[in-house]
VOGU-3710 file (C-alpha; in Angstrom, 3 decimals, decimal comma):
1> mgvlkaicis> 20,998/-2,058/-15,235  20,063/1,506/-15,553  21,836/4,857/-15,356  21,768/8,076/-12,908  21,011/10,623/-15,841  20,939/13,384/-13,119  20,749/14,807/-9,705  18,523/17,312/-8,706  17,568/18,748/-5,336  16,155/22,441/-3,805
11> tkrgiqkeei> 16,476/24,377/-0,542  12,115/24,620/-0,310  9,252/23,229/-0,792  7,007/24,572/-3,376  10,382/25,340/-5,702  11,684/23,969/-9,097  14,909/22,279/-7,596  18,510/22,426/-9,418  20,624/20,159/-11,749  24,072/19,361/-8,451
21> peaeiqegwg> 26,494/17,214/-9,877  27,211/15,205/-6,799  25,433/14,481/-3,756  25,067/12,840/-1,124  22,625/10,259/0,368  21,753/9,738/4,333  20,201/6,964/5,566  16,946/7,206/6,633  16,855/10,629/5,542  17,201/11,492/2,142
31> ikgdahggnw> 19,997/13,820/0,196  21,885/15,748/1,842  20,739/19,938/1,561  17,277/18,819/0,099  13,764/20,017/1,917  12,694/16,661/1,740  14,831/15,463/3,426  13,112/13,742/6,667  12,027/11,165/9,006  9,015/9,626/6,471
41> hrqvsllsye> 7,934/7,614/3,520  8,671/10,238/0,574  12,864/10,933/1,417  14,183/10,641/-2,762  11,879/11,349/-5,396  12,279/9,570/-9,155  11,295/9,670/-12,452  12,316/8,009/-15,630  13,884/9,637/-18,211  12,361/8,826/-20,960
51> kiedfrakga> 9,471/10,097/-19,622  11,060/13,416/-19,402  12,031/13,186/-22,779  9,176/11,589/-24,312  7,294/15,447/-22,344  9,784/16,832/-24,348  9,179/15,686/-27,426  5,338/17,746/-26,889  7,607/20,528/-26,993  7,583/21,033/-23,653
61> qisfgafgen> 10,891/23,611/-22,646  12,117/21,817/-19,651  14,945/21,347/-17,716  15,892/18,525/-15,283  14,424/18,755/-11,747  10,785/20,851/-13,399  8,802/18,281/-12,160  10,468/17,964/-8,343  12,387/15,193/-8,726  15,333/14,494/-6,992
71> livegydlrt> 16,950/12,045/-9,185  16,457/11,236/-13,238  16,891/7,428/-14,194  17,360/5,689/-17,655  16,658/2,081/-18,604  13,914/1,427/-15,906  10,271/2,117/-15,570  9,537/3,691/-12,928  5,443/3,542/-12,389  5,605/0,079/-13,280
81> lpvgtrfrig> 7,377/-1,265/-10,292  5,574/-3,161/-7,548  6,329/-0,993/-4,163  9,117/-2,824/-2,258  11,614/-2,808/-4,655  14,985/-2,097/-3,987  17,789/0,939/-5,734  21,311/-0,147/-5,366  23,825/2,948/-6,373  26,612/2,557/-5,217
91> eavleltqig> 26,782/1,787/-2,357  23,188/3,746/-1,236  19,713/1,929/-1,036  16,287/2,740/-1,404  13,490/1,950/-1,051  10,687/1,774/-3,513  7,730/3,694/-0,813  4,708/5,082/-2,824  3,718/5,076/-6,877  2,800/8,228/-7,937
101> kechshceiy> 1,453/11,401/-5,875  -1,215/13,319/-5,260  -1,596/17,080/-7,009  -3,113/19,795/-4,891  -2,559/22,666/-7,230  -1,474/22,554/-10,606  2,092/23,287/-11,864  3,755/25,970/-14,019  4,235/23,365/-16,915  0,442/21,884/-15,929
111> kkmgdcimpr> -0,524/25,463/-16,905  1,438/26,080/-20,298  1,702/22,097/-21,576  -2,080/20,951/-19,794  -0,413/17,902/-18,472  2,220/16,982/-15,764  4,032/13,811/-15,806  5,193/13,966/-12,235  1,792/12,675/-10,672  1,645/9,423/-12,179
121> egvftqvlkg> 5,199/8,717/-13,748  7,103/9,700/-10,332  8,341/7,294/-7,348  9,150/7,745/-4,299  11,676/6,086/-1,803  13,116/6,222/1,553  16,638/5,372/2,428  17,937/2,041/3,216  21,515/3,276/2,797  23,095/5,909/1,967
131> gpirpgdeve> 26,557/6,834/0,379  27,569/9,334/-2,436  25,847/9,613/-6,112  26,679/11,028/-8,829  25,924/11,097/-12,577  27,097/8,425/-14,624  26,825/5,791/-11,337  24,557/2,393/-12,795  21,214/1,902/-10,427  20,505/-1,625/-9,974
141> milpradrpf> 17,180/-2,756/-9,513  16,327/-5,486/-7,288  13,097/-7,229/-6,557  10,493/-7,431/-3,481  10,992/-10,874/-2,465  8,349/-12,923/-2,415  8,460/-14,115/1,561  8,404/-10,356/2,351  6,390/-9,014/5,472  2,765/-7,747/4,368
151> taavitlsdk> 1,834/-4,421/5,135  -0,723/-2,780/6,965  -2,631/0,036/7,580  -4,439/1,036/10,108  -7,440/3,527/10,449  -9,325/4,743/13,042  -12,631/6,483/12,348  -13,751/8,653/15,817  -15,294/11,957/15,547  -13,758/12,897/19,347
161> gaagerqdqs> -10,935/10,881/18,311  -9,434/13,649/15,553  -10,770/16,722/17,296  -8,725/15,379/20,081  -11,557/14,494/22,811  -10,672/10,584/23,543  -8,004/9,302/23,228  -7,646/6,702/20,749  -7,308/3,033/22,178  -8,620/0,745/19,383
171> gplvetllkd> -6,459/1,926/16,311  -2,338/1,031/18,654  -4,373/-2,135/19,483  -5,157/-2,926/15,430  -1,203/-1,610/15,053  -0,199/-3,710/18,047  -1,974/-7,096/17,582  0,167/-6,873/13,242  3,082/-5,871/14,307  3,289/-9,381/16,394
181> agyqvvetll> 1,420/-11,215/13,962  4,513/-9,924/11,628  3,127/-7,479/9,820  5,456/-4,214/8,796  2,406/-1,172/9,958  3,171/1,434/7,340  0,188/3,805/8,560  -2,158/4,705/10,590  -4,728/7,570/11,175  -6,714/9,042/13,046
191> lpdhragleh> -9,615/10,380/10,697  -13,488/12,065/11,323  -16,582/9,887/10,146  -16,386/12,054/7,113  -16,463/9,690/4,006  -15,116/11,761/1,011  -12,254/11,373/3,069  -11,840/8,417/4,189  -12,808/6,910/0,631  -8,933/9,135/-0,091
201> qlirlsdqrq> -7,520/7,765/2,099  -8,439/3,855/1,201  -7,806/4,805/-2,284  -4,207/6,552/-1,803  -2,799/3,598/0,148  -4,198/0,907/-2,298  -2,655/2,774/-4,969  -0,091/4,503/-4,164  1,298/2,828/-1,332  0,127/-0,546/-2,785
211> vnlilttggt> -0,655/-1,574/1,498  -1,322/-5,035/1,203  -3,980/-4,749/3,951  -5,628/-1,761/5,538  -8,099/-2,586/8,408  -10,370/0,303/9,676  -12,160/0,521/12,967  -14,744/2,268/14,187  -18,224/4,035/12,076  -19,589/0,878/11,696
221> gfsprditpe> -23,201/1,053/13,480  -26,182/2,612/12,999  -25,642/6,235/13,416  -26,347/8,930/10,678  -22,455/9,617/11,123  -21,320/6,076/10,565  -19,920/5,725/6,828  -17,399/3,349/7,540  -19,437/0,514/4,985  -20,038/3,171/2,489
231> ataavcdrma> -17,133/4,364/2,000  -15,530/0,707/1,476  -17,852/-0,640/-0,491  -17,343/2,644/-2,603  -13,604/2,456/-2,993  -13,443/-1,358/-4,039  -13,612/-3,575/-7,331  -14,270/-6,699/-5,556  -16,419/-7,763/-2,487  -14,903/-10,206/0,358
241> pgiaeairgy> -18,296/-10,230/2,197  -16,971/-14,074/4,325  -14,648/-11,859/6,209  -17,084/-9,693/7,822  -19,659/-12,549/7,610  -17,234/-14,048/10,314  -16,470/-11,246/12,181  -20,664/-10,992/13,275  -20,762/-14,756/13,096  -17,795/-15,388/16,006
251> smtitkraml> -18,627/-11,952/17,459  -22,048/-13,112/17,877  -21,025/-15,934/19,979  -20,380/-13,474/22,607  -23,075/-11,179/22,336  -26,192/-10,690/20,260  -25,612/-6,858/19,432  -22,985/-8,142/16,695  -26,335/-8,624/14,509  -25,621/-4,796/14,547
261> srgesgirkq> -22,400/-3,903/13,208  -22,513/-3,146/9,129  -19,335/-3,959/8,856  -17,179/-4,666/5,440  -15,121/-6,237/3,737  -13,597/-6,207/-0,035  -11,185/-5,710/-2,590  -9,197/-2,858/-3,995  -6,385/-3,855/-6,839  -3,871/-5,909/-4,917
271> tlivnlpgsp> -4,728/-4,680/-1,566  -7,838/-5,949/0,805  -9,773/-3,820/3,303  -11,627/-4,815/6,443  -13,914/-3,208/8,755  -13,413/-3,754/12,120  -15,545/-2,654/15,516  -14,856/0,306/17,212  -14,899/-0,416/20,690  -11,041/-2,337/21,950
281> kaveealtyi> -12,615/-5,528/22,940  -14,619/-6,178/19,855  -11,398/-5,126/18,463  -9,222/-8,051/19,923  -12,046/-10,713/19,350  -12,246/-10,213/15,791  -8,967/-9,529/14,952  -7,349/-12,145/16,801  -10,508/-14,811/14,760  -9,735/-13,775/11,504
291> lpqlghglgi> -5,988/-12,873/11,688  -4,679/-16,384/11,284  -6,918/-17,179/8,102  -6,119/-13,613/5,946  -1,624/-14,556/5,211  -2,980/-17,030/2,592  -5,500/-14,776/0,846  -3,373/-11,659/0,600  -0,466/-13,608/-0,577  -2,924/-14,469/-3,681
301> lrgtegecar> -3,394/-11,309/-3,996  0,438/-10,269/-4,014  0,860/-13,276/-6,404  3,404/-14,936/-4,139  0,595/-17,765/-3,220  -1,057/-20,232/-5,279  -4,991/-21,260/-5,123  -5,316/-23,771/-2,659  -7,784/-27,000/-4,146  -8,249/-30,212/-2,953
311> tyvpgseegk> -9,117/-33,770/-4,837  -12,321/-35,391/-3,319  -11,586/-38,164/-2,586  -15,465/-40,713/-1,719  -15,158/-42,510/1,340  -12,156/-40,427/3,408  -13,138/-38,559/6,180  -14,706/-35,547/5,234  -13,833/-35,195/1,743  -10,598/-33,687/3,327
321> qeagpdqekr> -7,897/-36,444/2,462  -5,996/-34,923/-0,668  -5,128/-37,742/-3,354  -2,631/-38,287/-5,768  -2,571/-38,629/-9,695  -3,412/-42,300/-9,324  -6,666/-41,911/-6,955  -7,738/-38,760/-8,837  -6,881/-41,664/-11,660  -9,256/-44,271/-10,364
331> tkerekm> -12,139/-41,886/-9,141  -12,640/-40,705/-12,853  -13,260/-43,812/-13,934  -16,044/-44,665/-11,370  -17,454/-40,878/-12,288  -17,597/-43,227/-16,116  -19,779/-46,400/-14,380
//
């Protein structure tokens, strides 16, 4: 069980937070009076008390709130917890939505110490249930359920769409199909065909938000601006070519021009990234074809599902019959003959 050591807020963004003796957490918003509250996924930030003490041991003279954190919690290494973890503080319930943050400009702490722990050690939550909190309250950690829905993000790549010159139809269609299949869509983005920008978002969604599945649409053709496959391959730790091949193979039964698609599919940490075509019709065809098969792979990636292997039984139909222990023993004995 953890302990809430301090509560900090700021009335404006960009300024240091100040410690307060108690606070009211508002459902769907954040801490009452804090400038970072709002209808988004980073409503309340948390930082481990132990990490602050380690930083102080290096000679840093800092007060609580100096890193921009809302809640200082003792007893948990917050950085190591999976997205989806919940924290109960009295009546209030917070859900972890992001690990770490981007540092757009170095703060005063970094300038003095050459380091700042918030970008790598801070975590962010959204408020599922509100209630009063005060230092000394117990902080109960509740790990995510194994059968929780998969999370997903959708990225549309389109210069004209991002410039407001064309309505994005493919992205909303992908979102609808995912929700109908039981996925929790946490972000949708409309980006220009810019490689660095796409790579940045793929890394952020995979590493900080720990999204299970990222689907991109557009940017997979022969145009010089079609950079989606290159960006995808650049950020992946391992490729999963079978998915992209399956999309092309199925699409070839509909139109021979599907051979011109350069879409890729791969894995970054525990996130699967799949490139879909750009047209709404092709998106619907491809996603309807592959979506029923993705759940097993996603479950393996997040560790909630095991590998599926079957023992071959000679003489069974296409070798698909599953064998019990006795059959496996007889098969091994037969192989020794």
